[in-house]
N, C-alpha and C positions, 0 to 999 in steps of 0.2 A: 493736715495740708502735707505736711513735709513728704508723708508715705504719699500723699495721691499725685505729688509733684514727681516723686522717686518715680511710680508707677508709669506717668506719661511720659518720661524720659526713657524709661526702658522700653516703652513699644514703639518711640521714633527710633530710637538706635536699631530694635529690631527689624525694623523695616528698611532703615538702611542697609545692616548687615544682609538682609536677604534678597535684596534685589538683585545684587551680582549672582548669586546661586541661582536664580531661574533662568538667567541666560546660560547658566553652565550646562554643558551637554549630559545625557542621562546615563548613569550606567549600566552598561550590559551584564548580564547575569548569563554564564555557560553551566549550564544541565550537563553533571556527569552521573554516571553508573557508579555505584559503590564498589570499592574493589574487592574482587574476587580474593584476592591474596589475604588482605584483611580479615576478611570473614572466615575463612580457611582457619587463619593462626586464632582468630577468637574462638571458635570452636574448640581446634585442640586443645588449648590451654583448658577451656573448661572440662576436658574428657579427665574423669577422675581414676580411670581403669582401661586397659585395652580393649574389653568388649564396647565401652563408650567411642572410642577412639575410631573403631572398624565402624559402628554406625554413622558418624560422621562423616568418615571417608566414603563410603558407600553412597550416603546421600549426597554428597559431593561430587562421585562419578556420573551421577544422572543427570548433571545440570552442563549448560556449554558454558564455554570459556572461549573469549575472543583471543585472536593471535596477540594483541600486543601485551595481554595479562598473562600468558604462559608463562614466561621467563621468571615473573616476580611469584607465582604460585609453585615453580618446581622448588625454587629456592627457598619458600615456607615449608613444602614439603622434606626437602632436603635437611631442613635444621630440625625438623621432629625426629627425622630417621636417624640423625646422629643421638638423638636423647632417648629416644624410644629403647627399652630392653626386648619387649615383646616379638618372637620372630614373625610371627603373621601380622602383625600392624606395618613394621618394616617390608615385608612382602608385600602388602596391600599398597605401600607407597611406590614401591618400584614400580606396580603396576601401572599404578595410575602416572607414573613419569612417561612409561612407553605411552598410554594413549595420549596423553596430551602431548608427545612428540608428533602425533596424526594430525594435529590441530591446522586445518587450511591457512595458506600464508604464513605460518611459521617455519622460521629455519631453526630446525633441531640441533644446529652445529653449535650454537650458544649455550647449550646446557650439557653438551658431550665431556667438556673436562670434569663440571662437579659430579657428573655419572659416573665417569671413570675412577674418581678419588675414592667413591664408595667401597670399591672393592679392596682398598687398604686395609679397612678395619672390618670388614664382614668376614664371621666364622660360620654362619647359617648355610648348609647346602642348598638347601630350598631357597632361599633368599638369593644365592648368589647365582640359581639358575633362572631365576626370574630377572635379576640384573643382566643378566647374558640375552635373556629373549629382549628387554626394553635394547640392549645396544643392537640387536638382530632388526628392531623396527626403525632405529635410528639410522642404521646403515640401509636399508632399503628406502630412507626417504631421501638419501644424498648419496644417489648411484654415482655421481659423476666426478665426487670429490676423493681422489685418492690418496691423500693422507688420512683422510677420516678411515679410508676402508683398510688401510694398512694397520693404523693405532688400533681397529675393533680386531684385525686378526691376530695381532698381538697379544691382544687379551685373551681369545679363544685358544691359543695355541699355550699360553703359560697356565691356563686351568685343564687342560687336558686329561692331566694327570690325576684331578680328583677323583677320589674313592666314590662319588656319589653319581649312580647314572645319569639323573637328570643334568647334571653340570656337563657331562660328557656330551650328552645328546645335543643339547643347546650349543657348545662348543662346535662339535661337528657342522651342525645346522649352520652355522655362521661360517663355518669354511667353504662350506659347499654354498652359502649365498654369495660371499662377498671374495672367496678365494679365487688365485689364479692359477693356472698350471706353470706357467713359467716364472712365477713370481715367486723366489725361496724366500724361507724362513730359517732364521739360525737358531739352534738348540736350546739358547736360553730365552729365546722368544723377544729380546729385548728390542731387535730392530730387524730391518727388512734389509738385505745386502744385494745388489743386482750382481749375484755369481752365476756361472753355471752349476746344474745340476748335478752333486758329487763333488764338485771340489770345494775349493777355500777360497774364502772372499779374499777381497784386499782390505788390509787393515785389520783382520781377523785372523787369530792363531790358527794352526794346522789341525789343531785336535776339534775345532769346531764344525760339526756337519751342517752341511745346508741342505732342506728338504721343502720341495715343492709341496702345495695342497693336497695333489691327487694322491703321491706317494704318502703322505702323511695321513689320509683318511682312510686308505689303504689297509696301514697297521690295524685298525681296528674292524676289520672285518674279522678277527680274531678273538675280538674282546671276550671277557669271560660272561660277560651280559648281554641275552639275546636281545635286549631293547638298545644298547649301543651298537650291536651289529647291525640290525636292522637300521639306525640313524646313519650309520656309516654309509650305507647302501644308499639310501635316498641322499645323503650329502653328494657321494658320488654322480649319482641320476641328474641332482640340479646343477651342477656343473656341467653335465650333456646336454640339458635344458636351456642354458647360457651361452651354447655355442663351443664351448671349450671341447677339445677332442679327448676321448680318455685312451689311455694307452693299451696297447694289445695284451701286456703283461700281467694285468688282474684278472685274465681270462681264466686261469688256472684255480684263482680264488675264488671266482665266482660260480665254478663248477663245482667245488667244495661244498659250497654254502646252499646247495640245492640239496644235499643230504643233512641241512641242519636238524636237528631236535624241534624247532620252534617254528610255527607256520608262518609267523610274520616274516621273520627271517628267510625262509624257502621262496615265499611269495613275490619278496623285494628281488630275491637273486635268480626268480625267472626273468624278470624285467631288465636287469643287468645283463642278462647272457644274451636276452633279445637285443639290447642295445650292441653289445660288442658283435654282434651277428650280422647287423648292421652297418658296422663302421667298417669291418674288416670281412665282407664274404668269401674273398676269394682266398685268403689268406690258409696256407697249409697246416694241419695241427697233427700231432702222431696219434696213433691209437694205442694206449696204454697194454703192455705188456704183447706187443706186436710190433710188425715191422711197416704195416701200412700206414697209411695217412690219408686223410680226407680234408674236406674244404672244411672251414670256419662254419659256414653257414651249415653246411649237413650237419656237423658235430653236435651244435647247439640245437636244431632241431631235433635230433636223436635224445637228446638231454631233455629237453622242455618235454618231448614227447612221453617222455619215461614219466614225467609228472602229473601226467593225466591222470596215472592211477595212485595219485597221492592219498595219505590217509585224510588230510583235510579237505573239504568240500571248497573251501576258500584258494586255497592254491591249485586245485582242479579247474577251476573256473579261471582264476589267472594264466593257468598253463594253455586251456584250451582258446582263451581269446587272444594270445599272444601266437599261438599256431596260423591264425587266419593271417596274419602281417607278415608272414614269412615266405614270400613270393620268390625269392631266390633259389627253393632250396632243389635239388638235382630229383628228374621225376622218380627214380627207382626209390630212393628215399620218402618221397610223397606216397607213392602209390602202396608201399608196405605197412603205410599206417592203416589201411582198410583191410588187411587180413593177419589174423592170429597167430599163423602159422608160420614158423621159421625158416626160411629158402635157404637151403644150404647152410646153416647157420652163420646166416649171413657174411660169408665167407669169399673172399675174392678166388675165383677157380682159376689153374693155371692152365694154359692151351696146350692141345697136344702138342705142339712146335716144343713147350718150354719143359714139357715132360720128357720127351727124346732126349733134348740137350742135355738134360741132368744125369741121365742116362749114360747118354754117350761119355761126359767127363768124368762120372765115376768109373767108366772103363768096365762096366758089369753087365749083364742082361740074364734075365731068369731062364735058366735051364729046363724049369721043368721038373728037375729030378727032387728039388728038395721042397719039402712042404711047407708053403706061405712065404717063400724065399723073396716075392717081391710086395710083401707084406711093407706098411710105411714104418719106420725105423723109429719114428717119435709118437708118443701118445700126445693128441692135441687137446686141451681143455676147450671145450668148445665155448665155453661161456666166457672165456678170457680172452677171446679175439674176435670177439663181434666187430663188425663194421658200424653197427648200431644198437645201441642198449634196447637189450629184449622188451621191455618194457613200452619201446615205442611200436613194436609189432602191435596192429589193431590198436593203436591210441585211440583212433576216431571210433572205433567199434567200440571201446571200454566208455569214451565219453558219451556215446549218443544211449548206451543202456547204463548209465550212470543214475543213480536211485533219487539224487537231487537233481530237480527239474533244472536249476539256473546253469547246471553243468551241461545238460542236453542241450537248453538253448544257445550257450556258447559254443557248443562244438556245430551246431548247426551252423552258428554265424561264421565260424571260422572253414567249415566245409564251402560255403558261398563265397568266400574270398578267394581260397585255393581253387577252386571250379572255376571262376570266372578268368583265373589267370591261364588255366592249362584245359584245352577240349578234351584231351584223353583221362585227365583226372574227372572231369564232370560225368562221363560215360562209365567210369568206374565207380563212383560214390551215388549215381542215380538208385540204385535199388536200396541204400541204406538212407536216402530222403524220403523215398515212398515209406517205407516201413515207419518210417516216423510219422505219417500221416495217422496210425493208431495208436498216438500217444495218449496216455491216459488226462492229461493236463492240455487244457483247450488253448493255452498261450504256446506250448510247444508246436500243436497241430498247426495252428496259425503261422507261426514263423518258419515252418518246414514248408508251407505253400507257398509264402512269398521266396523263401530263398528257392524252390523250385523254378517259380515265375521268373528269378533274376537269369538261371542259367539255361532257360528254355531254350535260347536260339542254339545253344550246342548239342542237343539231345533229340531223340525222336524215341517216343516211347514204344514198348511192345504191349501186346494185348494183356498179359498178364500184369504187365504195371500198371495200364490203362484202368484194369478192373478194380486194383487197390485204390487208385485214386477216386474213380468214380464212386467207391463206396461211402467215401466222405459225404457225400451229397444228400445223404441219411441224416446229417450231424443237426440237432437242432439249435446250434448256433447261427444267425443270420452273418455274419462276419464270416466265419468258415466258408458257409456256401458260397458267398458272395466272391470271395478270396481263389476259391477253386475255379469259380467260374471265370475269373481274371487271369489265372493260370490256361486253362484250356484255350482262351484266346488265342494265345503265343505258344500253343505245345504243337510240336509235329507229330502224328500217328503215321503206321506203318503199313495199313491194310485199309481196306473197304470195311472189315468187320470192326476196325476199331469206329470208324466212324458210325456205324449203325449200332453200335455198342453204346458211345456217348450221347447219340441222338434218344435211343430209349431212356437211358438214364435222366437225361434232363428233362424229359417229357414226364417222367414217374416225379422229378422235383417240381415239375410246374405244377402238377396234381395236387400234390401235400403241401406245397408252401406258393399258394397265388400269389403272394406279394412279390416272388422272385421273378415275377413275368417279364420286365425289363432286363434284369439281369442276365437270365436266360435267352432272352433273344438275342441280344448284343453276343454273346457268346457263342452262338449259333452264325451269327454273321461272321465274325472271324475265322470259324471252323471252316465254312463254306470258300471263305477267300483265300485260305490255304490250303485246301485238300480240294479242288478242282476235279481233277483226274480220280481221285477215290470216290467222290459224288456221284460222277456222271452214270455210273452201273446201278447205281441203288436209285433213281430218277423214277423209273416205272412204278417201284414199288413204295416209295413214297409219296406220290401224286396218286397213286391208286388208279392207273390207267391202263387200258387195253388195245390191244393191237386192232380187235374186231368188235367187242362191246362197247358201248356208251357206260360209262361208271356214273353214280348219282354225283351231284356238286358238292362239295361239303360246305360246311357253315362257316361263313366269314367270321363269325363272332368267336368263334373257338381261338382259345389262345394258343393251343397244341399245334393246328394247322397253320397258324400265323408263322408259328416257331418252324415248322418243314419248308415252310415258301420263304421264309428269309435264307435258310440255310441252302435252297435250290438257289435262288436269286442271286444270291452272292456268289455260289459257283460259278454261274452260268457267264458272270461278268467275264472270267476267263476263260470259257469254255464255249466259245458258239455254235456247236454242235448239239449243244444239249437244249438248246430251243423249239430244234423239230421233234423232240418228246414233248412238249407241253399241248394239253388240250386247250378247248375255245375258253373254257370258262377260266383257264390257268392264266389267260393272257387279259380277260378282265380283271381278273382276282389282281393281276401286277399291276394295273392300272391304277386301282383303288391304293393299293398299299403304295405305291410311288408316289402320290399326293397325301396320305394319312402319315406315313412313315416313311418319310424323306431319309431320315438320318439311318434306317435301318437297310433299304432297301434301293440297291444302286442302278444309273441311268444302264439299260440294255439296248442292244440294237437288234431290234426284232423283225424279223421276215414281214414285209408287206408291209409294214409301220415305219413312217419317219420318224425322225427322231426329234426330239421336242427343242424348238428355237434357243441357240444360245448354251446350249448342253456341252458343246465341244469348245467353245470359248473359254466357260468357266471351268471346264476339267483340263485345257491345256497346259501346258508347262510353264509359258510367259504369261498364263494369267497373272501371277500377282505381280510379276514385273509391269505389266502395263497396267495394274490397278494403282500400283503404288506411284507410276507416273502422273495417271489422269489425278490422283488425290494432291499431288504436288501442282499440277497445272491449274486446280481449281481454287487452290489457296494463294498462288501466284496471283492468278485473276482478279482475287478479292483485294489483292494488295495494291490495286489501281484506286482503291477508293483513299484519298487525301483526307476527306471531310465527310461527315456521316450528314450533310446537309447537301450532297452534291447532288445533282438531279441524275435519277438513274439506278442511285445505289442501293434503294429499296427493291426493286427489281433483282439486282444483281445477286442482291443477298438471298432473295427468295428460292431462286433459280440454284444457285449453289448449293445452298441447304437441300433442297430437291433430289439434287444430284449425288450428293454426298450420303445422305438417308438409303437411295438406292443402292448406290457402293457396297453400304456396310450390311445390307439384304444378301447381297451376290458373292462378294468374298468376306469369308469367315476370320480369315488372316488378319484384315485390315478393319474389321467391324470395330476393335476399340479405337484406333486414329479417326475413324470417320465418324462416328459418334460423336466424340468428343469435339473434332472440329464443328461439326453442324451444331453441336450444344452453342458451342462459345458463338457463333455464327448468330444464332437465335437470339443471344443477349445483345449483340449489337445492333440485330433487326429491333429489337423491340424499344432498344434505346433509340434508335432512329425515329420510330411511331412517335415518341412521347415526346421527342423534340422539334414538333411540327411547328412551323410557322405562326397556325391559325391558334394554337392553343397560347402562346406567348404575347399573342398581340391583342387580344379581346379582354374584356373585364372577368371575372372567375364567376358573377351569375349567369353570365350569357355562354359560357364554355363547360356546364357542368358535366355533360355527358363525356367531353373529351379530357376534362381533368380528372375524372374516374376512371377513365382508361389509363390513363398516364400513372396514376397510383397502383392500378391492378399491373402496368408492366414494369415498375419499380420494385412490386413485391415479388413477381416472378423471375425477374431479373436475379432476386437475391437467392432464391431459390434454386436456379439454376448454378449458381458460381457454388452452393454448398455440394451438389451433384457433381459437378467440375473438380471439386478437390478431395472429395471422399469416396466417389463411386469409380473412380480409376486410377489405376497403378499405374507406375511407371513412370512419375512425372518428375521432370527437375526443376530446378531453383527459377529457373526462367519460366518455366509456364506456372508455376503456383506465382509470382510475382504478377503475371498477366491475369491469372484468377482475381486475384485481391484487388487488382486496380479497377477491374468490372463492378466488382463489389461496391468499392469506394465511388464509381459514377451512380452507382445503383442507389447508395445511402444520400449522395449529394442530391440526386432527384427527388428523394424522399424529403429531404431539407428544403427544397424549394417550394415544393407542393403544400408541404406543410407552414411555409410562411404566407403561400398565396389564399389559405382558405382560413388562417387563424389571425384575429384581431391581437394587437399589443405586442411588447416585445418580452415579457417575462416568459412567455411558455417556449420561446426561441434560443432562450440564454443558455441553459443548460445543455440542448441540441447541437447547438452549436460548439460549446466546449468539447462535447462527447466526439464530435466529427474531428476536430484539432486535434485531441489527443489520438485516433485513428491516422490522420496523415502523418503524425509524428513516430507512430507506430511504424507504419508502412516504412517511413525514411530508414529507421534503423535496422529493420528487419531486413530489408530489402536494398542496402548498400550497395553490393556488389553490383545489380540491374539495373541501376539507376540510370547510369550511362545509355541504357537501350531505350530508357522513357522519356528521352528528353522531349519531343513534341507531342506527346502523349496529355491527357489531362491532368494526372499526379505531375510529369514535370512541370507545366504552366501554374500549377498550385504551389510546388515548390520554392518557384522564382518569386512568387508573389507572398511568401510564407511570412516575412517580417510585416508587411503589410497587415495579412489576415490576422495575427496576432492581436494586432492594436485597434483593429476597426471592429465597429458595431455589428449587432446580429443584421440590420436590415443591409448594411453596405458588403457584410459577407454574402448573404442571398444574391445578391447583385452580381458579384464577383463568382460566384459557383456557377449562377445560370449564362452569363456569358462564356464562362471557360468550357462549361459542356457543349455551348453549342459551336465554339470555336477550335477545341481540342480535335487533333487529329486520329485518324483510324489506326490503332494498334495492332501491327500484324503478328499472327499466330505462328511460331516457330515449334513445330512438334519433335518431340524427343524420338530417340532410336525404337522405343516399343512403348505401346500405351494399350493397357488390358481394361476391359469395362467387366465391373465386378457384377455377376448375374447368378439367378438363382433358378431353379426348375423344380417347381412341386411335383414330385412322381404321385405320392400316394397323398390324401385322396384326391381321384381321378377327377371328380365333380360331375362323372357321367350315370351316375346312380338315381334314378327316382324313387328308391325305396329310402324314406325317410328314416335316421338314428332316431330310435323314440328310447325316452327314459322318463324317468319319474320327476316331475317338477320338488326342485329344492334340494336335488340330490345331484350326482355329478356321474358325466359319461366320459370315457376316455376317447379322443379322437389320435388314430395313428400319424403321424408325419413322418414323411420319407422326402426329402429335397437333397439335390445335388446343386454343390457352390463352387463357383470358377472365380477364381482371382479375387478373392475375397481376404482383406489382411486380419489378421488378428478376430477369426471369427465367434472365439468362445468368448469374447467381449463386446462385439458388435451387431452380431445377427439375435435379432428377436422375432416373435410370432405375434401376429397381431391378429383378434378374433371381433369381427364386426357384428353385431346383432341386428336383427331388422328394427328394431325400437330405438337405435340411433347408439345404443351403449358398445363400448369397445374395451376389450380387453388385451394389454400386452404381456407376453409371457418372456421369461427369459430361458431359455434352455440350460442344461447342466451341462459341465465342461465335457462328460463323459459320454455326451451322446453327438460328439463330434468324432469323425474319424477322417483320416487323410488318405484316400485311396493311392493319388499320386501327386506329383509335385504341380501347385497351385489349384489344387481340386480339393474338395471336404466335402463328406457327406454328413448330412442332419439326420438323425433317426431319433424322435422323441413321439411324447405322447402330449396331448393338451387337455386339461381338462374342461368340459363345458358345464354351465349350471344355468338354469333359468326359470322363469315362474312360468306356470301350465298357459300354453297356447290354445286357441279353438282349432287350428289347423297348422299341417307342416309348411315350414317357412325357410329360406336359405340363410344360411349363414356365409361371411366372406371370410376365407383363411388366406392372409400374405404374408411375407416376410419382408423385415424392416431392417435397415443398416442403420446401426444408431452412429451418430458423430457428434464429437466436443471439440472446439477449437481450442481448449485448455492443453490437447495434446500437439499444439500446431508447433511449438520450438523443437520439442523432442524429436518430432518426427519428420521435421523436412530439414531444419538448420541444426548443424552440429558445431558449428565455431564457437571459439568462447566468447565471442564479443554479444554474442546475443543469448548465452546461458541465462538461464532465469528469467528472461524477460517475457511478459506476458502481454498479447495483444491488448489495443486498450478496450475492445469490446467488451471484455470478460470472458468467461467460460460458456460460448453460446453451444446450446446441447440442442438436438432435434433428432429425426428419424427422416430416411430416404426410403420409401418403398421401392424393392428391386426384384424383377419377377412377376409373372402374371398371376393374379390371386385365383384362389379356386372357389366355387361354391359347393355348398355342401347341406342337404336337407335334413334338418333336423325336428323332433316332434316333442316339446316338455308335456307329459302327460298329467292331468291332474293326480294328486296322492289319493288313492282308496281309505274311506274311512271306515 
């Protein structure tokens, strides 16, 4: 009974005690990540030998560390550093400290003192080198801290006398990256003193020598270890790259290093000599063993030219590349590099007046009675008084004949750079470049053609040179042949025989390689434009006309005849008398080609024929300006629309879209801007039609057709916005914000239509949340452009943003519907230059009726040749799509090597597509088209570069898709059943 009573009392007491506990607030738990430093400490304590410790450190190096944990991790590492006896473990710890100091948002100055203290006890040279490398990392992370930089330079100066080359290398690297030319160091390296170079610092005894970083580094040009000499030169070059002017006094030392025994030193010395020649080009330097003086840039040019004959091909490549950057060299030094002969031993000749003056001063004249009494009284060592090193004579000849193709390519590039700055040198190096067309390496031949194309404006080819050039048309490489066609487009020839020779060789090329048709026609177009007077005497022979007899009419399907007509018609554009030599069928052929190949055949003023209307206006000098004015007027006319529901808004949009489309067809320079504007206005027109009053005042069952039209309009608007964003280049943030504004309108329209056609609230909750996320993402990404969007759809939504986040889906739909209909028209501001990405499939042409036959189940290769204009990153975005008659679709990603870049903003795609299908009863057409792939995940990287949007992804996620661009081509194929 007593026990039972105790139990009842205990329960009552518990109730009384627990009652206030129920009213107390619950404790909040804070989840924290396990400490990296504690885990590392446990791992290192478990290590029983250096090998285990290294394994733990390697494993730790692969894991990420937060910025707030770095300092604790470094202290744990340093604690084990002082306990560890094995050099390899300490070296790894020193490496990890440098790696950790690169952690984002971490200030490495907090671990600087602890890192510097390790130098007091460290005896291993390898670990010292790694510690210095860690200090270099810390110093580069704190470029603005002058005190930190001074402390690091003190450490580097202190260890410069180390016997290990690696330590000296790192010290020199520290001085090059952090040192200053006018910041002196005292001899003991204990501190920096603001004293003048070469004097004594205040408060320092007179025996202390004050040195700056540059003179200190130059002392190690003569180090016994070649790796240290190389590091010293690179440290000096690092000072130059940081904007510190190098003193001219080290020029002689740099020239001596050109004769070093090690190629790394000589290669770095070549770069050092070039830097000094650019800093002090007009300085006068003496010639050794002579009273002559030359400019420093000429002297350095001769010394670097001599290195083209170096024993190491790496040095030869470096020297040849460097010569191409020495544009201030004197012409006679430059031209000597193309001739192996020594002109008068390259000595300066005295004038007759100077020689007569010397005889008069001596008081003696030759009497003729003594043998050789007028002979020179001194014997001159010609090898000692050259104004330019003998190796520089014919330097480019040596480079172009080098056994290593890398040297030959470097020499060709150097010739290109120098020839573009000197017309006379371009003429003299022409023969050498033409000879390189016969090189055994395709890359050298191709580079030689490109170089000659770059200097073609300064030269005129002779007949023998043209013969050598045209021989390359027999090359089996398509790239070589097309590069040569491009060269001939911009080359000047001297005689009509050259024109005839070029035409014959191009026609042979056309016969041997029919796929070169478009390239050959384009080449002959420019050849005729540049040489109308040379083509004129050849016209009767080319067109096979006769003054008395009628000649047969050639076949217009012959590509060779079309090539001849392209040459003649383009020459006739600048030679009005040429049309008198045409026969009647030539005029008919001109009319046909003018319509079918308008990009190759120019408009001509033919006798007795009126010019096509509009040609003079289009070709006029002010046509671009007038078209630009018309474009601006059209957009300003549209800006009068204040609301999409205004009466007459649809008609005005329709008329403006039509005008802009026609403008893009007539003016290719403004095609991108006109098409961009027309597409944007088309989106506004679709939105206007979807927001008609009839649709929103009737019940859904009564306007199913209109509801379906509005749904299709919203879908088309989304597609058009992706075209606007990814198919056009040159857009600015303002235009991208406008595009995303239209995209939000389309998605809002889709949300409203979804709410009208579906019952219940559950399906709308996720859609509404996603839409609000997109509005928030728009606000973050385009915060700079928001002031320009005040009266727009997004501007009104942002004004209602507190209400939107709290309202129910039904209320949100009503707000969106009202805002869409009441929002103002957002005017389009065009950027300076807008270009539309375009593609033209050259091969296959789609004109052949002969089907491509192959056995079913096997594959057949279809050659694709297409030109791409204004496509950004084509290697990753351009794809080939094949559509079969049964609805199957294959998308092929071309290889990166299939793309070529013949010019700026132009690419060429030459690839093969493999086709395969089951057996068909008859031949059918497949459709081949090019697609432009896009992904909205590249949004932030491609458009916004400010730190506020770094790492921010759009709320819609990575929307991926493809956009067809360019006209598709249809090809007949016939899969045959396999034989049994």
